LOKOLMI-289752 format. One record per residue (C-alpha): x, y, z; residue in one letter. Coordinates in steps of 0.02 Angstrom, whole numbers, padded with zeros to 5 digits, always signed. Each point is the difference from the previous one (the first is absolute). Layout:
% LOKOLMI-289752
XYZa...
% end
This chain:
% LOKOLMI-289752
-04541+03326+00161m-00138+00035-00137l-00096-00144+00063l-00034+00096+00165w-00017+00177-00078s+00004+00080-00177k+00069+00165+00099d+00183-00062+00008v+00143+00134+00001v+00185-00045-00002l+00103+00109+00109c+00182-00036-00057a+00085+00134+00118n+00102+00062-00147g+00033-00047-00171p-00085-00170-00040l+00133-00130-00013d-00063-00140-00126c+00017-00044-00175d-00107+00047-00144a-00098-00165-00006k-00050+00035+00186v-00048+00183-00026r-00110-00046-00151r-00100-00135+00107q-00018+00139+00133i-00073+00111-00121d-00113-00132-00085r-00063-00034+00172c-00045+00181+00022g+00102+00008+00156v+00057+00184+00034s+00177+00036+00038v+00062+00145+00121i+00197+00005+00004e-00005+00156+00121t+00099-00051+00155p-00116-00038+00152i+00024+00124+00150a-00119-00096+00122r-00162-00099+00023l-00140+00096+00082e-00156-00050+00090g-00091+00017+00163k+00022-00122+00136g+00035-00175-00079e-00083+00040-00159e+00083+00049-00160l-00060+00158-00069g+00127+00026-00154g+00177+00002-00065v+00090+00173+00014r+00135+00036-00132f+00153+00104+00006s-00077+00133-00109d-00153+00012+00132g-00133-00089-00102t-00104-00126+00088l-00069-00162-00073l-00149-00048+00101p+00004-00192+00039r-00069-00106+00122t+00109-00162-00031a+00180-00017-00043l+00113-00142-00049f+00181+00004-00008f+00155-00107-00032s+00150+00030+00115p+00123-00104-00108g+00069-00156+00051q+00186-00041+00050h+00093-00112+00119q+00015+00087+00162r+00136-00122+00074s+00153-00040-00084p-00003-00180+00074l-00045-00093-00165a+00137+00097-00096e+00128-00038+00140q-00046-00181-00016l+00020+00000-00187g-00181-00023-00054c-00030+00047-00172k-00126+00142-00047f-00131+00010-00141c+00046+00142-00122d-00181+00059-00027e-00060+00041+00175d+00165-00026+00104n-00088-00139+00106c+00102-00155+00054i-00001-00141-00133h-00073-00161+00066c-00076-00162-00056d-00170-00068+00012e+00039-00058+00175t+00057+00181+00052c+00189-00065+00003a+00134+00120-00054t+00161-00046-00089c+00084+00001+00174v-00024-00172+00086p-00114+00014+00153g-00062+00171-00043v-00174+00032-00047y-00102+00158-00049a-00189+00035+00008a-00120+00136-00014g+00054+00177-00051n+00185-00059+00001a-00033-00130-00142s-00138+00087-00095r-00060+00167-00056g-00173-00043+00062v-00024+00093+00163q-00146-00110+00074l-00001-00074+00161v-00089-00156-00047i+00119-00042-00136a+00141+00035+00127a-00079-00125+00124a-00030-00130-00134a+00186+00021-00058e+00060-00017+00178g-00093-00157+00013t+00075-00071-00160l+00176+00049+00069a-00040-00077+00168a-00050-00156-00079v+00160-00001-00113a+00111+00036+00154m-00086-00139+00101n+00029-00124-00146s+00183+00054-00026a+00035-00025+00187l-00088-00173+00008i+00112-00054-00156e+00155+00063+00072a-00035-00093+00172d-00050-00158-00097a+00165+00004-00096e+00106+00035+00152s-00088-00148+00087g-00059+00117+00141e-00177-00057-00009l+00058-00184+00049a+00072+00047+00161s
% end
């Protein structure tokens, strides 16, 4: 964020939950931290005017970035027996997007903590190529392609 603006404020919406190393880095970068809970966003029309906190104070702002936190919204992968990564609770898969469950592939936000459409599209393409190859190999082994 500091590449875009030197006026960056971290609104933690309560006590900041990070280790001492991260807190020191935030302080070294000159990022202000506000731990007061957020009451609402204010502005006119579609333009942001600021962040109103529960104590009534207003932080004037014209831009806002937020992270909603990521978690699997469907229990399907768990029900199928997929393994999950400890650090980000994403589905564990190899470089072809294959999971530990034969025939099950994961791509995009389900397999990585990166929430980018272009990355999801690229991983989806990798998964599609891997699935197609697996199906061709299975057909070749079964003799179905010769019929």
